[in-house]
Backbone as JSON, one array per atom type, in Angstrom:
{
  "sequence": "XXXXXXXXXXXXXXXXXXXXXXXXXXXXXXXXXXXXXXXXXXXXXXXXXXXXXXXXXXXXXXXXXXXXXXXXXXXXXXXXXXXXXXXXXXXXXXXXXXXXXXXXXXXXXXXXXXXXXXXXXXXXXXXXXXXXXXXXXXXXXX",
  "N": [[120.96, 60.48, 76.97], [121.67, 62.73, 78.41], [124.41, 62.72, 78.03], [124.53, 63.34, 75.31], [123.61, 65.97, 75.3], [125.55, 67.18, 76.91], [127.8, 66.75, 75.31], [127.08, 68.3, 73.1], [127.15, 70.82, 74.24], [129.87, 71.04, 74.82], [130.92, 70.98, 72.2], [129.75, 73.32, 71.27], [131.03, 75.23, 72.85], [133.65, 74.83, 71.91], [133.28, 75.61, 69.27], [132.69, 78.34, 69.59], [135.08, 79.25, 70.75], [136.93, 78.64, 68.71], [136.01, 80.22, 66.57], [136.39, 82.79, 67.59], [139.18, 82.77, 67.99], [140.01, 82.29, 65.35], [139.07, 84.6, 64.14], [140.51, 86.61, 65.41], [143.17, 85.92, 64.74], [142.99, 85.93, 62.03], [142.78, 83.51, 60.65], [141.52, 81.29, 58.49], [141.08, 78.59, 58.76], [140.39, 78.0, 61.41], [137.95, 79.29, 61.52], [136.41, 77.74, 59.74], [136.57, 75.36, 61.14], [135.07, 76.07, 63.34], [132.55, 76.29, 62.15], [132.11, 73.62, 61.47], [132.06, 72.48, 64.03], [129.79, 73.72, 65.04], [127.84, 72.61, 63.37], [128.07, 69.95, 64.21], [127.16, 70.27, 66.82], [124.49, 70.9, 66.32], [123.61, 68.46, 65.23], [123.99, 66.69, 67.42], [122.19, 67.84, 69.26], [119.78, 67.45, 67.89], [119.69, 64.66, 67.89], [119.47, 64.22, 70.67], [116.99, 65.4, 71.15], [115.33, 63.72, 69.62], [115.76, 61.29, 70.95], [114.72, 61.93, 73.47], [112.02, 62.31, 72.88], [111.37, 59.7, 72.11], [111.81, 58.37, 74.55], [109.83, 59.55, 76.14], [107.51, 58.7, 74.8], [107.76, 55.93, 75.19], [107.57, 55.83, 77.98], [104.96, 56.76, 78.36], [103.56, 54.72, 77.1], [104.25, 52.53, 78.75], [103.02, 53.42, 81.07], [100.36, 53.43, 80.27], [99.98, 50.72, 79.81], [100.33, 49.62, 82.37], [98.4, 50.84, 83.88], [95.94, 49.67, 83.69], [92.47, 49.62, 83.23], [91.14, 52.18, 81.08], [90.42, 55.59, 82.07], [87.84, 56.48, 81.36], [86.29, 54.18, 81.27], [86.27, 53.36, 83.96], [84.84, 55.4, 85.1], [82.34, 54.99, 83.92], [81.77, 52.55, 85.03], [81.29, 53.27, 87.63], [78.95, 54.68, 87.36], [76.68, 53.11, 85.87], [74.4, 53.76, 84.42], [74.96, 55.96, 82.95], [75.46, 57.36, 79.69], [77.75, 56.08, 77.17], [80.94, 57.66, 77.05], [80.14, 59.95, 78.37], [80.51, 62.3, 81.04], [80.4, 61.58, 84.49], [78.17, 63.17, 86.58], [77.42, 64.87, 89.63], [74.29, 64.26, 91.23], [71.58, 66.49, 90.48], [70.68, 69.1, 92.68], [67.69, 69.68, 94.6], [65.35, 72.47, 94.06], [64.94, 73.78, 96.51], [67.19, 73.26, 97.94], [70.01, 73.89, 100.04], [72.46, 76.29, 99.28], [75.67, 77.89, 98.78], [76.3, 81.19, 98.29], [78.4, 83.43, 96.57], [78.92, 86.71, 96.72], [80.77, 88.51, 95.43], [81.62, 87.31, 93.03], [79.33, 86.46, 91.92], [78.39, 83.78, 91.92], [76.99, 80.57, 92.83], [77.39, 77.77, 95.04], [77.77, 74.27, 95.99], [77.52, 73.34, 99.44], [79.83, 71.92, 100.18], [81.74, 72.61, 98.33], [84.95, 73.78, 97.35], [85.25, 76.36, 96.37], [83.21, 77.74, 97.46], [83.86, 78.27, 100.04], [84.59, 80.91, 101.16], [85.34, 84.17, 102.49], [82.61, 86.13, 103.38], [80.68, 84.74, 102.01], [77.32, 83.72, 101.41], [74.64, 81.87, 102.79], [71.91, 80.35, 101.24], [68.79, 79.35, 99.65], [68.68, 77.37, 96.64], [66.85, 78.26, 94.71], [66.45, 80.91, 95.55], [69.01, 81.96, 95.14], [69.16, 81.82, 92.35], [67.09, 83.57, 91.69], [68.22, 85.93, 92.55], [70.05, 86.41, 90.59], [72.41, 84.89, 90.6], [74.87, 82.65, 89.29], [75.28, 79.16, 88.61], [77.97, 77.21, 89.91], [80.53, 75.99, 87.83], [82.09, 73.87, 88.51], [81.29, 72.37, 90.87], [78.63, 72.09, 90.29], [75.88, 72.75, 91.45]],
  "CA": [[120.51, 61.77, 76.5], [122.47, 63.75, 79.09], [125.69, 62.74, 77.35], [124.37, 64.06, 74.04], [123.5, 67.4, 75.59], [126.87, 67.62, 77.37], [128.66, 66.8, 74.13], [126.71, 69.46, 72.27], [127.66, 72.02, 74.92], [131.32, 71.09, 74.6], [131.14, 71.39, 70.82], [129.37, 74.72, 71.15], [132.15, 75.99, 73.43], [134.77, 74.74, 70.97], [132.94, 76.44, 68.11], [132.83, 79.74, 69.97], [136.5, 79.55, 70.93], [137.65, 78.62, 67.43], [135.64, 81.37, 65.74], [137.06, 83.97, 68.14], [140.61, 82.67, 67.68], [140.16, 82.47, 63.9], [138.8, 86.0, 63.8], [141.63, 87.42, 65.91], [144.4, 85.62, 63.99], [142.6, 85.91, 60.61], [143.06, 82.18, 60.14], [140.24, 80.74, 58.02], [140.96, 77.2, 59.19], [139.65, 77.99, 62.67], [136.57, 79.69, 61.22], [135.75, 76.56, 59.19], [136.47, 74.42, 62.26], [133.93, 76.55, 64.13], [131.33, 75.93, 61.42], [131.95, 72.17, 61.63], [131.65, 72.22, 65.42], [128.39, 74.16, 65.16], [127.02, 71.58, 62.71], [128.08, 68.81, 65.12], [126.28, 70.63, 67.92], [123.1, 70.76, 65.84], [123.32, 67.04, 65.09], [123.85, 66.12, 68.76], [120.93, 68.31, 69.86], [118.68, 66.77, 67.21], [119.65, 63.3, 68.42], [118.96, 64.29, 72.04], [115.55, 65.66, 71.06], [114.7, 62.51, 69.13], [115.81, 60.3, 72.01], [113.8, 62.32, 74.55], [110.66, 62.02, 72.41], [111.2, 58.25, 72.18], [111.69, 58.01, 75.96], [108.51, 59.98, 76.6], [106.52, 57.79, 74.21], [107.87, 54.64, 75.87], [107.04, 55.98, 79.34], [103.49, 56.84, 78.27], [103.08, 53.38, 76.76], [104.35, 51.73, 79.97], [101.99, 53.9, 82.0], [99.06, 52.97, 79.77], [99.91, 49.27, 79.98], [100.26, 49.27, 83.79], [97.3, 51.48, 84.58], [94.73, 48.85, 83.62], [91.38, 50.16, 82.43], [91.17, 53.63, 80.88], [89.6, 56.34, 83.04], [86.44, 56.6, 80.96], [85.6, 52.95, 81.65], [86.07, 53.33, 85.4], [83.73, 56.32, 85.41], [81.1, 54.35, 83.52], [81.5, 51.49, 85.98], [80.73, 53.89, 88.83], [77.59, 55.1, 87.04], [76.37, 52.32, 84.69], [73.3, 54.34, 83.67], [75.46, 57.06, 82.12], [75.77, 56.94, 78.33], [79.19, 55.99, 76.93], [81.61, 58.91, 76.72], [79.68, 61.09, 79.17], [81.11, 62.45, 82.36], [79.43, 61.41, 85.55], [77.94, 64.4, 87.33], [76.65, 64.65, 90.83], [72.87, 64.5, 90.97], [71.15, 67.88, 90.68], [70.02, 69.32, 93.96], [66.35, 70.24, 94.44], [65.34, 73.94, 94.11], [64.98, 74.3, 97.87], [68.43, 72.82, 98.59], [70.84, 74.99, 100.52], [73.69, 76.54, 98.54], [76.49, 78.98, 99.3], [76.44, 82.2, 97.25], [79.54, 84.33, 96.75], [78.48, 87.94, 96.07], [81.78, 89.18, 94.6], [81.75, 86.68, 91.72], [77.97, 86.14, 91.49], [78.26, 82.34, 91.71], [76.6, 79.8, 93.99], [78.1, 76.49, 95.11], [77.35, 73.3, 97.0], [78.18, 73.67, 100.7], [81.14, 71.27, 100.31], [82.63, 73.06, 97.25], [86.06, 74.58, 97.86], [85.1, 77.74, 95.94], [82.19, 78.37, 98.28], [84.4, 78.52, 101.38], [85.28, 82.19, 101.14], [84.82, 85.16, 103.41], [81.49, 86.89, 102.84], [79.73, 83.86, 101.33], [76.01, 83.71, 102.06], [73.87, 80.64, 102.63], [70.52, 80.59, 100.81], [68.29, 78.24, 98.84], [69.08, 77.45, 95.23], [65.9, 79.11, 93.98], [66.74, 82.3, 95.92], [70.25, 82.35, 94.45], [68.83, 82.07, 90.93], [66.27, 84.79, 91.63], [69.12, 87.07, 92.75], [70.94, 86.43, 89.42], [73.65, 84.15, 90.78], [75.02, 81.54, 88.36], [75.78, 77.92, 89.23], [79.4, 76.91, 89.78], [80.78, 75.0, 86.81], [82.87, 72.76, 89.07], [80.48, 71.51, 91.75], [77.32, 71.97, 89.63], [74.83, 72.59, 92.47]],
  "C": [[121.33, 62.88, 77.15], [123.85, 63.86, 78.45], [125.64, 63.49, 76.04], [124.32, 65.56, 74.27], [124.85, 67.95, 76.07], [127.85, 67.72, 76.21], [128.36, 67.98, 73.24], [127.19, 70.76, 72.92], [129.16, 72.17, 74.76], [131.63, 71.53, 73.17], [130.79, 72.86, 70.6], [130.46, 75.63, 71.72], [133.36, 75.99, 72.5], [134.52, 75.6, 69.74], [133.13, 77.91, 68.43], [134.31, 80.12, 70.11], [137.24, 79.58, 69.6], [137.25, 79.78, 66.53], [136.3, 82.64, 66.27], [138.55, 83.94, 67.8], [140.87, 82.87, 66.18], [139.95, 83.9, 63.47], [139.98, 86.89, 64.22], [142.89, 87.19, 65.06], [144.19, 85.63, 62.48], [142.98, 84.59, 59.95], [141.73, 81.53, 59.79], [140.04, 79.3, 58.48], [140.15, 77.11, 60.48], [138.19, 78.41, 62.47], [135.8, 78.48, 60.67], [135.61, 75.46, 60.25], [135.28, 74.79, 63.16], [132.61, 76.17, 63.47], [131.07, 74.43, 61.57], [131.5, 71.82, 63.04], [130.21, 72.64, 65.65], [127.45, 73.15, 64.52], [126.95, 70.33, 63.59], [127.17, 69.05, 66.31], [124.82, 70.44, 67.53], [122.71, 69.29, 65.72], [123.11, 66.39, 66.47], [122.55, 66.57, 69.43], [119.73, 67.66, 69.2], [118.55, 65.33, 67.69], [119.09, 63.26, 69.84], [117.45, 64.53, 72.04], [114.81, 64.41, 70.63], [114.66, 61.43, 70.23], [114.85, 60.64, 73.14], [112.35, 62.06, 74.14], [110.37, 60.52, 72.48], [111.04, 57.79, 73.63], [110.34, 58.39, 76.53], [107.43, 59.06, 76.08], [106.56, 56.43, 74.9], [107.31, 54.72, 77.28], [105.52, 56.05, 79.33], [102.9, 55.47, 77.94], [103.14, 52.47, 77.98], [103.26, 52.13, 80.96], [100.61, 53.4, 81.57], [98.9, 51.47, 80.0], [99.72, 48.88, 81.44], [99.06, 49.87, 84.5], [96.03, 50.66, 84.56], [93.7, 49.49, 82.72], [91.53, 51.66, 82.25], [90.2, 54.31, 81.84], [88.13, 56.37, 82.65], [85.66, 55.34, 81.32], [85.33, 52.91, 83.15], [84.96, 54.28, 85.82], [82.4, 55.67, 85.07], [80.75, 53.23, 84.49], [80.89, 52.05, 87.26], [79.29, 54.31, 88.6], [77.16, 54.36, 85.77], [75.23, 52.9, 83.85], [73.75, 55.46, 82.74], [75.78, 56.55, 80.72], [77.28, 56.91, 78.11], [79.77, 57.34, 76.52], [81.15, 60.11, 77.53], [80.39, 61.12, 80.5], [80.04, 62.24, 83.41], [79.36, 62.7, 86.36], [77.21, 64.05, 88.62], [75.18, 64.94, 90.55], [72.49, 65.94, 91.28], [70.42, 68.0, 92.01], [68.64, 69.92, 93.71], [66.38, 71.76, 94.57], [65.42, 74.52, 95.5], [66.23, 73.86, 98.63], [69.25, 74.04, 98.98], [72.12, 75.07, 99.71], [74.43, 77.69, 99.2], [76.73, 79.94, 98.15], [77.59, 83.13, 97.59], [79.22, 85.62, 95.99], [79.5, 88.57, 95.11], [81.89, 88.61, 93.21], [80.41, 86.24, 91.16], [77.8, 84.67, 91.11], [77.72, 81.7, 92.98], [77.14, 78.38, 93.87], [77.41, 75.55, 96.07], [78.07, 73.67, 98.3], [79.58, 73.05, 100.85], [82.13, 71.68, 99.21], [83.72, 73.97, 97.82], [85.94, 76.04, 97.48], [84.02, 78.48, 96.73], [82.67, 78.71, 99.68], [85.24, 79.79, 101.39], [84.61, 83.14, 102.12], [83.7, 85.95, 102.71], [80.48, 86.05, 102.08], [78.43, 83.79, 102.13], [75.32, 82.38, 101.79], [72.43, 81.01, 102.28], [70.06, 79.36, 100.02], [68.7, 78.46, 97.39], [68.14, 78.35, 94.44], [66.12, 80.59, 94.31], [67.99, 82.79, 95.21], [69.98, 82.64, 92.98], [68.02, 83.34, 90.77], [67.14, 86.03, 91.76], [70.22, 87.13, 91.68], [72.32, 85.83, 89.67], [73.68, 83.02, 89.76], [75.6, 80.34, 89.1], [77.27, 77.75, 88.95], [79.57, 75.82, 88.71], [81.54, 73.79, 87.31], [81.98, 71.83, 89.88], [79.08, 71.29, 91.21], [76.18, 71.73, 90.63], [73.43, 72.49, 91.88]]
}
């Protein structure tokens, strides 16, 4: 693929040089040579694009073949009670569980959530956070 791209760059340079030379010397042969080189450049770039798409598809197929079970199956294996196709979520915390509320964004998080570890975060119960109009974090789902 690199050879195709290098070849297209060489043809593009040749096309540019021949069109400039043909324009300066008013020689139509060089202008037509430039058009042919431009068409060759387009063909080489199309081949490089096609080859790169094929390489990507082959790499994805190899990755799929070597990875074993798909991710959705491994999640279901971790939580067999979950219905097929559902994401496993951490269990909901009780209303009196401690959460970390971030006043600037009006969200509350589990104590171990990375978004709750900010300056000015307040620790309170989940029911208090809801009463104060804080919303639950969509990532840690407290």
